[in-house]
C-alpha positions in Angstrom: 72.2 -144.6 72.4 69.9 -142.4 70.4 68.1 -143.8 67.4 69.9 -143.3 64.0 68.3 -140.6 61.8 65.6 -142.1 59.5 66.7 -139.8 56.7 70.4 -139.2 56.9 71.6 -135.9 55.6 72.5 -135.8 52.0 76.0 -135.2 50.7 77.4 -133.6 47.6 79.7 -136.5 47.1 78.6 -139.2 44.6 77.4 -142.5 46.0 80.3 -145.0 46.1 78.7 -148.2 47.2 79.3 -149.5 43.7 83.1 -149.2 44.3 82.8 -152.4 46.4 85.7 -151.5 48.6 88.0 -150.0 46.1 89.4 -146.5 46.7 87.5 -143.9 44.7 89.0 -143.0 41.4 89.9 -139.3 41.0 88.7 -139.1 37.4 85.3 -140.8 38.3 84.7 -138.4 41.1 85.3 -135.4 38.8 82.9 -136.8 36.2 80.3 -137.7 38.7 80.2 -134.2 40.2 79.3 -132.8 36.7 82.6 -131.3 35.8 83.9 -131.2 32.3 85.8 -134.3 31.1 89.4 -134.0 32.3 92.1 -133.7 29.7 94.3 -136.7 28.9 97.2 -135.4 31.0 94.9 -135.1 34.0 93.7 -138.7 33.6 97.3 -139.9 33.4 98.2 -137.8 36.5 95.2 -139.2 38.3 96.2 -142.8 37.5 99.7 -142.0 38.8 98.3 -140.5 42.0 96.0 -143.5 42.5 99.0 -145.9 42.1 101.0 -144.0 44.7 98.0 -143.9 47.1 97.7 -147.7 46.8 101.4 -148.1 47.4 101.0 -146.3 50.8 99.8 -149.6 52.4 100.5 -153.3 51.8 98.3 -155.5 49.7 97.2 -157.4 52.8 96.1 -154.1 54.5 94.3 -152.9 51.4 92.5 -156.2 51.0 91.5 -156.2 54.6 90.2 -152.6 54.4 88.3 -153.4 51.2 86.7 -156.4 53.0 85.8 -154.2 55.9 84.0 -151.7 53.7 82.1 -154.4 51.8 80.9 -155.9 55.1 79.8 -152.5 56.4 78.1 -151.4 53.2 76.3 -154.8 52.9 75.0 -154.5 56.5 73.8 -150.9 55.8 71.8 -152.0 52.7 70.1 -154.8 54.7 69.2 -152.5 57.6 68.1 -149.6 55.3 70.9 -147.2 56.2 73.1 -145.1 53.9 76.8 -146.0 54.2 77.7 -142.4 53.3 78.2 -139.9 54.8 79.5 -141.5 58.0 77.0 -141.5 60.8 78.4 -142.2 64.3 75.0 -143.6 65.4 74.9 -146.0 62.5 78.5 -147.1 63.1 77.6 -147.6 66.8 74.8 -149.9 65.8 77.0 -151.7 63.3 79.8 -152.6 65.8 77.0 -153.6 68.3 75.7 -156.0 65.6 79.3 -157.3 65.1 79.8 -158.0 68.8 76.4 -159.6 69.2 76.7 -161.8 66.2 73.8 -160.3 64.2 75.8 -158.6 61.5 76.3 -161.7 59.4 74.5 -161.6 56.1 74.2 -165.3 55.6 71.5 -166.8 57.9 72.8 -170.3 57.2 76.0 -169.5 59.0 74.1 -168.6 62.1 75.3 -166.1 64.7 79.0 -165.3 64.5 80.2 -162.8 67.0 83.4 -161.0 66.1 86.3 -160.6 68.6 87.1 -157.2 70.1 90.3 -157.1 68.0 88.4 -157.8 64.8 85.9 -155.1 65.6 88.7 -152.6 66.3 90.3 -153.6 63.0 87.0 -153.1 61.2 86.7 -149.6 62.7 90.2 -148.8 61.4 89.2 -150.1 58.0 86.1 -147.9 58.0 88.0 -144.9 59.1 90.5 -145.4 56.2 87.7 -145.9 53.7 85.8 -142.8 54.8 89.0 -140.7 54.7 89.7 -141.8 51.1 86.2 -140.7 50.2 86.8 -137.2 51.7 84.4 -137.7 54.6 86.4 -138.5 57.7 84.9 -140.6 60.5 85.0 -139.2 64.1 86.0 -142.3 66.0 86.0 -140.4 69.3 82.3 -139.6 69.0 80.4 -140.9 72.0 78.1 -143.1 69.9 81.1 -145.0 68.8 83.6 -144.6 71.7 81.1 -145.5 74.4 79.7 -148.6 72.6 83.2 -149.8 71.9 84.2 -149.3 75.5 81.3 -151.4 76.5 82.2 -154.1 74.0 85.7 -154.2 75.3 84.5 -154.5 78.9 82.1 -157.3 78.2 83.8 -159.3 75.5 87.6 -158.6 75.7 89.7 -161.7 76.2 93.4 -162.2 76.9 95.3 -162.4 73.6 96.0 -165.9 72.3 99.5 -166.2 70.8 100.6 -168.7 68.3 102.9 -171.5 69.5 106.6 -170.9 68.9 108.4 -173.4 66.7 111.7 -174.0 68.4 115.0 -175.1 66.7 114.5 -178.8 67.4 110.9 -178.5 66.2 111.9 -177.0 63.0 114.5 -179.7 62.3 111.7 -182.3 62.8 109.4 -180.3 60.5 111.8 -180.0 57.6 112.5 -183.8 57.9 108.8 -184.4 56.9 109.4 -182.7 53.5 110.4 -184.6 50.4 113.5 -183.9 48.2 111.5 -183.0 45.1 111.1 -179.3 43.9 108.2 -178.6 46.2 110.1 -180.1 49.2 113.2 -178.1 48.4 111.2 -174.8 48.1 109.3 -175.4 51.3 112.4 -176.3 53.2 114.0 -173.0 52.2 110.8 -171.1 53.2 110.8 -172.6 56.7 114.5 -172.2 57.3 114.8 -168.6 56.0 111.6 -167.6 57.7 112.8 -168.9 61.0 116.5 -167.8 60.9 115.5 -164.3 59.6 112.5 -163.9 62.0 110.5 -162.9 58.9 106.8 -162.3 58.6 104.9 -164.5 56.1 104.4 -161.5 53.8 108.1 -160.7 53.9 109.0 -164.3 53.0 106.9 -164.4 49.8 107.6 -160.8 48.9 111.3 -161.5 48.3 113.0 -161.5 44.9 116.1 -163.5 44.1 117.9 -160.3 43.0 117.2 -156.6 43.3 114.7 -155.4 40.7 113.5 -151.8 41.0 110.5 -152.6 38.8 109.3 -155.6 40.8 106.2 -155.8 42.8 108.2 -157.5 45.6 109.0 -156.1 49.0 112.7 -157.0 49.1 115.5 -159.2 47.8 118.3 -161.4 48.9 122.1 -161.4 48.4 124.1 -164.6 49.1 127.7 -164.2 50.3 129.7 -167.4 49.9 130.8 -169.0 53.2 129.1 -166.3 55.2 125.4 -166.0 54.8 122.5 -164.2 53.2 121.7 -160.5 53.4 117.9 -159.9 53.2 116.8 -156.4 52.3 113.2 -155.6 53.3 110.8 -152.7 52.8 108.8 -152.3 55.9 106.3 -149.8 57.3 109.1 -147.4 58.5 111.5 -147.8 55.5 114.1 -150.3 54.4 116.0 -152.6 56.7 118.6 -155.3 56.4 118.5 -158.7 58.0 121.6 -160.9 58.2 121.1 -164.7 58.1 124.2 -166.7 58.9 125.1 -170.2 57.8 123.9 -173.1 60.0 126.1 -175.6 61.8 124.8 -178.4 59.5 124.0 -178.4 55.8 120.7 -180.2 56.6 119.5 -177.2 58.7 121.3 -174.4 57.0 119.0 -171.7 55.5 121.8 -170.6 53.1 122.3 -174.1 51.7 118.5 -174.6 51.4 118.2 -171.3 49.5 121.2 -172.1 47.2 119.7 -175.5 46.4 116.2 -174.2 45.7 117.5 -171.4 43.4 119.8 -173.7 41.5 117.4 -176.6 40.9 114.4 -174.2 40.5 116.5 -172.4 37.8 115.5 -169.0 39.2 117.6 -166.2 37.8 115.4 -163.2 38.6 111.9 -162.3 39.8 110.1 -163.8 42.8 112.2 -166.1 45.0 109.4 -168.4 46.1 107.0 -169.4 43.4 104.2 -171.8 42.6 105.0 -175.2 41.2 102.8 -177.0 38.7 101.2 -180.3 39.5 103.9 -182.3 37.7 106.2 -181.1 40.5 108.8 -180.4 37.8 107.9 -177.0 36.4 108.3 -173.8 38.4 105.8 -171.0 37.6 106.6 -167.4 37.3 104.0 -166.3 39.8 104.8 -165.4 43.3 103.5 -167.6 46.1 100.7 -166.3 48.3 101.5 -165.7 52.0 98.7 -168.2 52.9 101.0 -170.9 51.7 103.4 -170.1 54.6 100.5 -170.5 57.0 99.5 -173.9 55.6 103.1 -175.1 55.4 103.9 -174.3 59.0 100.7 -175.9 60.2 101.0 -179.1 58.1 104.6 -179.7 58.9 104.2 -179.0 62.6 101.4 -181.5 62.8 103.3 -184.1 60.7 106.3 -183.7 63.0 104.3 -184.2 66.1 105.0 -180.8 67.6 103.0 -180.4 70.8 101.8 -184.0 70.5 100.6 -183.7 74.1 97.5 -181.9 73.0 94.5 -183.1 71.1 94.6 -182.9 67.3 92.0 -180.2 67.1 93.8 -177.9 69.6 97.2 -178.5 67.9 95.8 -177.3 64.5 94.9 -173.9 66.0 98.3 -173.4 67.6 100.5 -172.9 64.5 100.7 -170.2 61.8 103.3 -168.1 60.0 104.1 -166.2 63.2 105.2 -169.4 64.8 108.5 -169.1 62.9 109.1 -165.5 64.1 108.2 -166.4 67.7 110.4 -169.5 67.5 113.6 -167.4 66.7 112.9 -165.0 69.6 112.2 -167.9 72.0 115.1 -170.2 71.0 118.0 -167.8 70.3 120.3 -167.9 73.3 121.7 -164.4 72.7 121.4 -160.9 74.0 117.9 -159.5 73.5 119.1 -156.5 71.5 120.3 -158.7 68.7 116.8 -160.3 68.3 115.3 -156.8 68.5 117.5 -155.7 65.6 116.7 -158.8 63.6 113.0 -158.1 63.9 113.3 -154.4 63.2 111.5 -153.4 66.4 111.9 -150.0 67.9 110.9 -151.1 71.4 112.2 -154.0 73.4 108.8 -154.6 74.8 107.5 -155.5 71.3 110.3 -158.1 70.9 109.5 -159.6 74.3 106.0 -160.4 73.1 107.5 -163.0 70.8 109.6 -164.6 73.5 107.3 -167.3 74.6 109.7 -169.0 77.0 111.9 -166.3 78.3 112.6 -166.1 82.1 110.1 -163.5 83.2 111.5 -163.6 86.8 115.1 -162.9 86.0 114.7 -159.4 87.5 113.3 -160.0 91.0 112.0 -156.7 92.4 110.9 -158.5 95.6 114.4 -159.5 96.5 115.7 -156.2 95.4 113.7 -154.5 98.2 115.3 -156.8 100.8 112.3 -159.1 101.3 
């Protein structure tokens, strides 16, 4: 690969390193380019446009992209490169540093090589950030594409999937929870997340009732003696998930939800909330999706799920996706129903969650007469 230019070409755009990962503000760009101060109505319109632009992607995606930009900008400063405009040669060097473990800024942490999947995610984050700044990155440029192909060839590993929490596992997990407010809330989280095949962000993004002014991503409707209808806003629009009642009150997601809502005295707003240390007062703030990860991990370990493995290995097996994979792996039902529950357009995507499906049900060898 050629050496990066010592003096990268200048751009008419204002430097944006100070934005620290945030999307450039329209009004600031106008001011920085020397234009006259915009009228009040333009400032209001710019704020509205910025809000809509931020709403185009989830909070998790925006946070990840902001982190990607901060990491890249910090690396550029240390190496003496300009982060703008995008230089394919500099980006090629950057992903090489990520793969080799030399991109970390803290020497105390030592070398930390990033996985191929993380590097590809970083590139997506950089592409998004450059586009927001009006200077698109050419990911197909040979200085990026060829280096990335080499990284894939040398460092790519088979994907490691999270362990599926099956029905019996989940029953053992909720048995480890107490019957105080925190235990009731966490029991409802596990049962609803499992029965609905929900992502962790979808679980904590739910409101107890529909509220068009909420920052949530969906809401629930409880139908007596039938189940819960979960309405979710996804990447491709709105979808509905039906969660039926269980065969026992102890393992019924609907009963768990009704109990949590009643004793938590939740009339509107976020469905799952923080609880103060006194374990008696429910906060108004929405839970972080990281709580779901910790909850699944802690209860799975406490219940002895996969006790055949060493403790260190078990701790790495479980995460929020274990609930989603558990439903796909344990539901003895036609595949198309699981696909609908997950909101997948392709059956092949659903099958990635089925950890214990019979892969040899269709035998092409016998079908040929062998």
